[in-house]
C-alpha positions as a LaTeX table, in Angstrom:
\begin{tabular}{lrrr}
\hline
Residue & $x$ (\AA) & $y$ (\AA) & $z$ (\AA) \\
\hline
Met1 & 0.00 & 0.00 & 0.00 \\
Ser2 & 2.90 & 2.38 & 0.75 \\
Asn3 & 4.27 & 1.81 & $-2.77$ \\
Leu4 & 0.84 & 2.61 & $-4.25$ \\
Asn5 & 0.55 & 5.76 & $-2.14$ \\
Ala6 & 4.01 & 6.91 & $-3.19$ \\
Leu7 & 3.19 & 6.19 & $-6.84$ \\
Asn8 & $-0.11$ & 8.09 & $-6.63$ \\
Thr9 & 1.67 & 11.02 & $-4.99$ \\
Arg10 & 4.04 & 11.26 & $-7.95$ \\
Leu11 & 1.16 & 10.84 & $-10.44$ \\
Ala12 & $-0.84$ & 13.60 & $-8.79$ \\
Ala13 & 2.20 & 15.90 & $-8.75$ \\
Cys14 & 2.44 & 15.46 & $-12.54$ \\
Gln15 & $-1.35$ & 16.05 & $-12.89$ \\
Leu16 & $-1.86$ & 12.46 & $-14.08$ \\
Pro17 & $-4.65$ & 10.01 & $-13.17$ \\
Ile18 & $-4.05$ & 8.04 & $-9.98$ \\
Leu19 & $-4.53$ & 4.32 & $-9.42$ \\
Pro20 & $-7.19$ & 3.06 & $-6.98$ \\
Asp21 & $-5.61$ & $-0.41$ & $-6.93$ \\
Leu22 & $-2.68$ & $-2.10$ & $-8.68$ \\
Arg23 & $-5.09$ & $-4.82$ & $-9.82$ \\
Thr24 & $-6.91$ & $-2.30$ & $-12.00$ \\
Leu25 & $-3.97$ & $-1.87$ & $-14.39$ \\
Pro26 & $-4.98$ & $-2.61$ & $-17.99$ \\
Glu27 & $-3.83$ & $-5.81$ & $-19.60$ \\
Gly28 & $-0.27$ & $-5.53$ & $-20.86$ \\
Val29 & 0.54 & $-2.53$ & $-18.63$ \\
Thr30 & 2.78 & $-3.53$ & $-15.74$ \\
Leu31 & 3.72 & $-1.60$ & $-12.63$ \\
Glu32 & 7.29 & $-1.53$ & $-13.93$ \\
Arg33 & 6.18 & 0.19 & $-17.16$ \\
Val34 & 4.07 & 2.71 & $-15.24$ \\
Thr35 & 6.93 & 3.50 & $-12.83$ \\
His36 & 9.48 & 3.97 & $-15.57$ \\
Ala37 & 7.12 & 6.02 & $-17.76$ \\
Leu38 & 6.39 & 8.22 & $-14.76$ \\
Gly39 & 10.11 & 8.79 & $-14.25$ \\
Gln40 & 10.40 & 9.82 & $-17.91$ \\
Ala41 & 7.34 & 12.09 & $-17.59$ \\
Glu42 & 8.86 & 13.77 & $-14.54$ \\
Arg43 & 11.84 & 14.68 & $-16.70$ \\
Gly44 & 9.54 & 16.30 & $-19.28$ \\
Gln45 & 9.15 & 13.58 & $-21.92$ \\
Asn46 & 5.73 & 14.11 & $-23.52$ \\
Gly47 & 5.62 & 10.62 & $-25.03$ \\
Ala48 & 5.73 & 9.01 & $-21.59$ \\
Arg49 & 3.08 & 11.43 & $-20.31$ \\
Leu50 & 0.73 & 10.59 & $-23.19$ \\
Tyr51 & 1.32 & 6.89 & $-22.54$ \\
Leu52 & 0.22 & 7.29 & $-18.89$ \\
Leu53 & $-2.78$ & 9.43 & $-19.81$ \\
Arg54 & $-3.94$ & 6.87 & $-22.38$ \\
His55 & $-3.67$ & 3.83 & $-20.11$ \\
Leu56 & $-4.58$ & 5.27 & $-16.70$ \\
Ser57 & $-7.52$ & 7.52 & $-17.58$ \\
Asn58 & $-10.00$ & 4.61 & $-17.58$ \\
Val59 & $-8.91$ & 3.26 & $-14.19$ \\
Ser60 & $-8.41$ & 6.56 & $-12.38$ \\
Asn61 & $-10.01$ & 6.98 & $-8.96$ \\
Arg62 & $-10.82$ & 10.64 & $-9.43$ \\
Pro63 & $-13.85$ & 11.91 & $-7.48$ \\
Ala64 & $-17.02$ & 12.53 & $-9.43$ \\
Ala65 & $-17.85$ & 16.08 & $-10.39$ \\
Ile66 & $-20.03$ & 17.92 & $-7.90$ \\
Pro67 & $-23.34$ & 18.83 & $-9.50$ \\
Ser68 & $-24.09$ & 22.50 & $-9.86$ \\
Thr69 & $-26.22$ & 23.99 & $-7.11$ \\
Thr70 & $-27.87$ & 26.44 & $-9.51$ \\
Ala71 & $-31.32$ & 25.11 & $-10.20$ \\
Ser72 & $-33.08$ & 25.71 & $-13.48$ \\
Pro73 & $-36.15$ & 27.91 & $-13.55$ \\
Leu74 & $-38.38$ & 24.89 & $-14.21$ \\
Ser75 & $-37.10$ & 22.95 & $-11.21$ \\
Ser76 & $-36.90$ & 25.87 & $-8.77$ \\
Pro77 & $-39.28$ & 25.43 & $-5.84$ \\
Ala78 & $-42.03$ & 28.00 & $-5.45$ \\
Pro79 & $-41.18$ & 30.75 & $-2.99$ \\
Ala80 & $-42.73$ & 30.39 & 0.44 \\
Pro81 & $-45.57$ & 32.79 & 1.14 \\
Ala82 & $-44.59$ & 35.84 & 3.09 \\
Arg83 & $-45.51$ & 35.78 & 6.73 \\
Pro84 & $-47.90$ & 38.55 & 7.75 \\
Val85 & $-46.25$ & 41.37 & 9.62 \\
Ala86 & $-48.10$ & 42.89 & 12.50 \\
Pro87 & $-48.57$ & 46.63 & 12.22 \\
Arg88 & $-45.99$ & 48.59 & 14.15 \\
Pro89 & $-47.43$ & 50.64 & 16.95 \\
Thr90 & $-47.36$ & 54.33 & 16.33 \\
Gly91 & $-44.63$ & 56.22 & 18.07 \\
Thr92 & $-42.25$ & 53.22 & 18.20 \\
Pro93 & $-38.89$ & 53.98 & 16.64 \\
Asn94 & $-37.90$ & 51.84 & 13.68 \\
Thr95 & $-35.06$ & 49.57 & 14.93 \\
Asp96 & $-35.00$ & 47.21 & 11.93 \\
Thr97 & $-31.53$ & 46.59 & 10.49 \\
Val98 & $-31.16$ & 47.88 & 6.98 \\
Thr99 & $-29.25$ & 45.39 & 4.80 \\
Ala100 & $-26.92$ & 47.08 & 2.36 \\
Pro101 & $-26.83$ & 45.72 & $-1.18$ \\
Pro102 & $-23.78$ & 43.53 & $-1.98$ \\
Ile103 & $-20.78$ & 45.39 & $-3.29$ \\
Pro104 & $-19.95$ & 44.14 & $-6.79$ \\
Leu105 & $-16.45$ & 42.73 & $-7.31$ \\
Pro106 & $-14.16$ & 44.79 & $-9.54$ \\
Pro107 & $-13.90$ & 43.45 & $-13.10$ \\
Arg108 & $-10.87$ & 41.32 & $-14.03$ \\
Pro109 & $-8.23$ & 43.45 & $-15.75$ \\
Thr110 & $-8.11$ & 42.75 & $-19.45$ \\
Gly111 & $-4.97$ & 41.51 & $-21.14$ \\
Met112 & $-3.79$ & 39.43 & $-18.17$ \\
Pro113 & $-2.94$ & 35.82 & $-19.12$ \\
Thr114 & $-4.91$ & 33.14 & $-17.37$ \\
Thr115 & $-3.77$ & 29.57 & $-16.82$ \\
Pro116 & $-6.46$ & 26.90 & $-16.20$ \\
Asn117 & $-6.00$ & 24.80 & $-13.07$ \\
Gly118 & $-2.68$ & 26.46 & $-12.39$ \\
Ala119 & $-0.93$ & 24.46 & $-15.09$ \\
Met120 & 2.56 & 25.51 & $-16.16$ \\
Thr121 & 2.86 & 28.03 & $-13.33$ \\
Gly122 & 5.80 & 28.14 & $-10.99$ \\
Ala123 & 5.39 & 26.59 & $-7.57$ \\
Glu124 & 4.76 & 29.05 & $-4.76$ \\
Pro125 & 7.65 & 29.30 & $-2.30$ \\
Pro126 & 6.98 & 27.62 & 1.05 \\
Pro127 & 6.31 & 29.83 & 4.09 \\
Ala128 & 9.25 & 30.91 & 6.20 \\
Gly129 & 10.46 & 28.15 & 8.47 \\
Val130 & 8.85 & 25.36 & 6.41 \\
Ala131 & 11.13 & 22.95 & 4.55 \\
Pro132 & 10.38 & 22.65 & 0.81 \\
Arg133 & 8.58 & 19.52 & $-0.29$ \\
Thr134 & 10.83 & 17.04 & $-2.08$ \\
Met135 & 9.58 & 14.55 & $-4.66$ \\
Pro136 & 10.62 & 10.90 & $-4.27$ \\
Ala137 & 13.29 & 9.72 & $-6.69$ \\
Pro138 & 12.09 & 7.49 & $-9.56$ \\
Ala139 & 12.22 & 3.81 & $-8.64$ \\
Arg140 & 15.03 & 1.87 & $-10.28$ \\
Pro141 & 13.75 & $-0.89$ & $-12.55$ \\
Glu142 & 14.09 & $-4.46$ & $-11.34$ \\
Arg143 & 17.32 & $-6.08$ & $-12.51$ \\
Val144 & 17.22 & $-9.34$ & $-14.46$ \\
Gln145 & 20.27 & $-11.31$ & $-15.53$ \\
Cys146 & 21.36 & $-14.24$ & $-17.68$ \\
Arg147 & 24.52 & $-16.29$ & $-17.08$ \\
Val148 & 26.38 & $-18.33$ & $-19.70$ \\
Tyr149 & 29.14 & $-20.77$ & $-18.72$ \\
Gly150 & 31.81 & $-21.79$ & $-21.23$ \\
Gly151 & 34.97 & $-23.84$ & $-21.08$ \\
Lys152 & 37.34 & $-20.85$ & $-20.89$ \\
Ala153 & 35.14 & $-18.11$ & $-19.46$ \\
Ala154 & 31.70 & $-17.28$ & $-18.09$ \\
Leu155 & 29.43 & $-14.43$ & $-19.11$ \\
Cys156 & 26.82 & $-12.52$ & $-17.09$ \\
Ile157 & 24.39 & $-10.14$ & $-18.84$ \\
Glu158 & 22.23 & $-7.97$ & $-16.57$ \\
Thr159 & 19.75 & $-5.13$ & $-17.04$ \\
Asp160 & 21.15 & $-1.86$ & $-15.71$ \\
Val161 & 20.75 & 1.92 & $-15.92$ \\
Thr162 & 23.23 & 4.56 & $-17.03$ \\
Arg163 & 24.26 & 7.61 & $-15.03$ \\
Lys164 & 21.42 & 9.45 & $-16.76$ \\
Asn165 & 18.96 & 6.77 & $-15.54$ \\
Glu166 & 18.57 & 5.30 & $-19.03$ \\
Pro167 & 17.89 & 1.53 & $-19.24$ \\
Thr168 & 20.73 & $-0.52$ & $-20.71$ \\
Leu169 & 22.70 & $-3.77$ & $-20.25$ \\
Arg170 & 25.83 & $-4.58$ & $-18.26$ \\
Leu171 & 28.14 & $-7.38$ & $-19.41$ \\
Glu172 & 30.64 & $-9.16$ & $-17.17$ \\
Ala173 & 33.06 & $-11.94$ & $-18.14$ \\
Ala174 & 35.26 & $-13.99$ & $-15.79$ \\
Pro175 & 38.09 & $-16.36$ & $-16.74$ \\
Ala176 & 37.84 & $-20.07$ & $-15.91$ \\
Thr177 & 40.24 & $-21.53$ & $-13.35$ \\
Gly178 & 38.93 & $-25.09$ & $-13.63$ \\
Pro179 & 35.94 & $-27.13$ & $-14.82$ \\
Arg180 & 32.95 & $-24.79$ & $-14.20$ \\
Val181 & 35.04 & $-22.73$ & $-11.77$ \\
Tyr182 & 35.47 & $-19.03$ & $-12.57$ \\
Asp183 & 37.43 & $-16.19$ & $-11.01$ \\
Trp184 & 34.83 & $-13.41$ & $-10.76$ \\
Ala185 & 37.31 & $-11.25$ & $-8.84$ \\
Arg186 & 39.17 & $-10.79$ & $-12.15$ \\
Lys187 & 36.08 & $-10.14$ & $-14.24$ \\
Leu188 & 35.89 & $-7.70$ & $-17.14$ \\
Thr189 & 32.91 & $-5.34$ & $-16.94$ \\
Leu190 & 31.41 & $-2.86$ & $-19.36$ \\
Gln191 & 28.07 & $-1.12$ & $-19.79$ \\
Leu192 & 26.39 & $-0.53$ & $-23.14$ \\
Thr193 & 25.71 & 3.08 & $-24.05$ \\
Arg194 & 22.36 & 4.36 & $-25.31$ \\
Glu195 & 23.74 & 4.31 & $-28.87$ \\
Glu196 & 25.14 & 0.77 & $-28.59$ \\
Leu197 & 22.08 & $-0.94$ & $-27.10$ \\
Pro198 & 19.86 & $-1.03$ & $-30.26$ \\
Val199 & 22.78 & $-2.20$ & $-32.43$ \\
Val200 & 23.59 & $-5.00$ & $-29.98$ \\
Ala201 & 19.90 & $-5.95$ & $-29.95$ \\
Ala202 & 19.84 & $-6.08$ & $-33.76$ \\
Thr203 & 22.93 & $-8.32$ & $-33.74$ \\
Val204 & 21.52 & $-10.67$ & $-31.12$ \\
Leu205 & 18.27 & $-10.94$ & $-33.12$ \\
Gly206 & 20.19 & $-11.73$ & $-36.31$ \\
Leu207 & 19.40 & $-8.47$ & $-38.11$ \\
Leu208 & 23.12 & $-7.64$ & $-38.21$ \\
Pro209 & 26.01 & $-10.13$ & $-38.59$ \\
Arg210 & 28.25 & $-8.55$ & $-35.93$ \\
Cys211 & 29.02 & $-5.44$ & $-33.92$ \\
Thr212 & 32.24 & $-4.24$ & $-32.29$ \\
Tyr213 & 32.72 & $-1.45$ & $-29.75$ \\
Lys214 & 35.96 & $-0.22$ & $-28.20$ \\
Asn215 & 37.17 & 2.61 & $-25.96$ \\
His216 & 35.11 & 1.56 & $-22.94$ \\
Gly217 & 36.15 & 2.22 & $-19.37$ \\
Pro218 & 37.90 & 5.16 & $-17.67$ \\
Glu219 & 41.11 & 4.43 & $-19.59$ \\
Gln220 & 39.24 & 3.60 & $-22.82$ \\
Asn221 & 41.03 & 0.26 & $-23.03$ \\
Lys222 & 38.08 & $-2.16$ & $-22.95$ \\
Gly223 & 35.79 & $-3.38$ & $-25.69$ \\
Leu224 & 33.12 & $-5.81$ & $-26.83$ \\
Glu225 & 32.43 & $-7.85$ & $-29.94$ \\
Ile226 & 29.28 & $-9.89$ & $-30.64$ \\
Glu227 & 29.03 & $-12.09$ & $-33.72$ \\
His228 & 25.92 & $-13.91$ & $-34.93$ \\
Gln229 & 27.11 & $-17.24$ & $-36.33$ \\
Gly230 & 23.74 & $-18.67$ & $-37.36$ \\
Thr231 & 23.21 & $-21.41$ & $-34.80$ \\
His232 & 24.72 & $-19.46$ & $-31.91$ \\
Leu233 & 26.31 & $-16.20$ & $-30.82$ \\
Phe234 & 29.96 & $-15.58$ & $-30.03$ \\
Val235 & 30.68 & $-12.88$ & $-27.43$ \\
Arg236 & 34.14 & $-11.46$ & $-26.77$ \\
Leu237 & 35.11 & $-9.03$ & $-24.02$ \\
Phe238 & 38.65 & $-7.68$ & $-24.11$ \\
Gln239 & 40.91 & $-5.27$ & $-22.29$ \\
Lys240 & 44.43 & $-4.10$ & $-23.00$ \\
Asp241 & 47.08 & $-6.18$ & $-21.18$ \\
Arg242 & 44.41 & $-8.68$ & $-20.06$ \\
Gly243 & 43.66 & $-10.51$ & $-23.28$ \\
Val244 & 40.30 & $-11.67$ & $-24.62$ \\
Leu245 & 37.53 & $-13.60$ & $-22.86$ \\
Ala246 & 35.44 & $-15.42$ & $-25.49$ \\
Ile247 & 32.19 & $-17.24$ & $-24.71$ \\
Pro248 & 30.00 & $-19.16$ & $-27.20$ \\
Val249 & 26.29 & $-18.61$ & $-26.51$ \\
Gly250 & 23.95 & $-21.44$ & $-27.53$ \\
Pro251 & 20.35 & $-21.13$ & $-28.80$ \\
Ala252 & 18.66 & $-21.18$ & $-25.38$ \\
Asp253 & 21.01 & $-18.59$ & $-23.90$ \\
Ser254 & 20.83 & $-16.55$ & $-27.12$ \\
Tyr255 & 17.07 & $-16.38$ & $-26.65$ \\
Ala256 & 17.52 & $-15.24$ & $-23.03$ \\
Leu257 & 20.00 & $-12.58$ & $-24.17$ \\
Ala258 & 17.52 & $-11.40$ & $-26.83$ \\
Thr259 & 14.78 & $-11.03$ & $-24.20$ \\
Leu260 & 17.09 & $-8.90$ & $-22.05$ \\
Thr261 & 17.90 & $-6.56$ & $-24.93$ \\
Met262 & 14.20 & $-6.19$ & $-25.76$ \\
Arg263 & 13.41 & $-5.61$ & $-22.09$ \\
Ala264 & 15.95 & $-2.79$ & $-21.84$ \\
Leu265 & 14.65 & $-1.18$ & $-25.05$ \\
Arg266 & 11.06 & $-1.45$ & $-23.83$ \\
Gln267 & 11.97 & 0.12 & $-20.48$ \\
Gly268 & 13.49 & 3.04 & $-22.36$ \\
Ala269 & 10.33 & 3.50 & $-24.46$ \\
Pro270 & 7.40 & 1.98 & $-22.50$ \\
Trp271 & 4.88 & 3.53 & $-24.90$ \\
Leu272 & 6.09 & 1.16 & $-27.65$ \\
Ser273 & 5.08 & $-2.48$ & $-28.01$ \\
Asp274 & 7.53 & $-5.29$ & $-28.71$ \\
Gln275 & 6.33 & $-5.32$ & $-32.32$ \\
Gly276 & 6.95 & $-1.58$ & $-32.58$ \\
Ile277 & 10.48 & $-1.92$ & $-31.19$ \\
Leu278 & 11.26 & $-4.79$ & $-33.57$ \\
Met279 & 9.96 & $-2.77$ & $-36.53$ \\
Leu280 & 12.13 & 0.20 & $-35.55$ \\
Leu281 & 15.17 & $-2.08$ & $-35.29$ \\
Lys282 & 14.53 & $-3.43$ & $-38.80$ \\
Leu283 & 14.15 & 0.08 & $-40.21$ \\
Thr284 & 17.34 & 1.17 & $-38.45$ \\
Val285 & 19.27 & $-1.75$ & $-39.95$ \\
Gln286 & 17.89 & $-0.92$ & $-43.41$ \\
Arg287 & 19.11 & 2.66 & $-43.11$ \\
Met288 & 22.52 & 1.46 & $-41.91$ \\
Asn289 & 22.84 & $-0.93$ & $-44.87$ \\
Ser290 & 21.74 & 1.76 & $-47.34$ \\
Ala291 & 24.28 & 4.20 & $-45.94$ \\
Ala292 & 27.04 & 1.57 & $-46.19$ \\
Gln293 & 26.16 & 0.85 & $-49.84$ \\
Asn294 & 26.22 & 4.55 & $-50.69$ \\
Val295 & 29.69 & 4.85 & $-49.18$ \\
Lys296 & 30.96 & 1.92 & $-51.27$ \\
Gln297 & 29.57 & 3.49 & $-54.46$ \\
\hline
\end{tabular}
C-alpha cells in the first residue's frame, strides 16, 4: 500500500490520473512500465506522459464532479408565502436593520494571461520556516540477468541503468580456473551506451552479422564484440594487457540474451510495443545498410 501511495503522490504531482488499486492496471501494462514512464514524464518527456494518460484515464479513482447547485427555472421550488407582519405601533422607533446591497467585485483586468487549473505556473515558495517539499526519486527498474558458462570463461548479462537513468545492459566476463570454476574477482565489466544498445539488440536478433565497440572504461582500453554465427552467438570481451575472454552462446542462452535486450529497449520507451520496437530495429538496420552501400559506391 505504501508503494501505491508513493506512486499516486508522484502521479498527482504530474497532474496524471491516480490508481485506486494495482489490480486495476490494464492488460499488458505492468507496474514496472508505469513506474518507468512516470520517471520519464517527470523529466519532461511528452511521449511518456501521453502513454500514462492513455492507459490510466479509464482506471483513475478521481472523485465525481459535484453537480451544480444552480437550479433551473423549471425545477426551482415556489417561494414560500410571506408571513404577515403585524402593524408597528405608532410612536415606536424603527429599529430594523437595513441590509446594504452587496458590493460588486471589480472586473478582471483585461490583457492578463490566465492559466487553467494552475498548469505551467511556478510553484509558490513555502512559508518561512517550512522545509520545501521534495519529490521521491524514480524507482530503479528491477534487474534481471542471464549467465552463460563456457569452457574458458563465463558471461553474465544484466539489465542496468546509465548515469542518466537510461535503461541498458551490463556485461561481465570472468576467466575459468577449472571445470565450471570461474574467477569473478578478475572479471571484465562494461556497460552498453544508449547508442550501442539497439545495435547490440539487432545483432543478437540476427538483423546484423556482428558489432564491435571499443574505448570503454575510464582508460578507454576495454571493448566488446558480438558475432551472430547462425546457430549461436559468439561474445568477446577484451581489455588491453588482459587478453580476450570469449564465450559461445547457444540457442537457449541466445534467446535469453535477446529477451534482455528487448526488455531494456522497452523500459526506455514503454509507450512502444515489442512489435513496434522490432519494426524500428529493422528500419534502423535498413538505413545502416543503405548508408554503407552509398559509401561503397
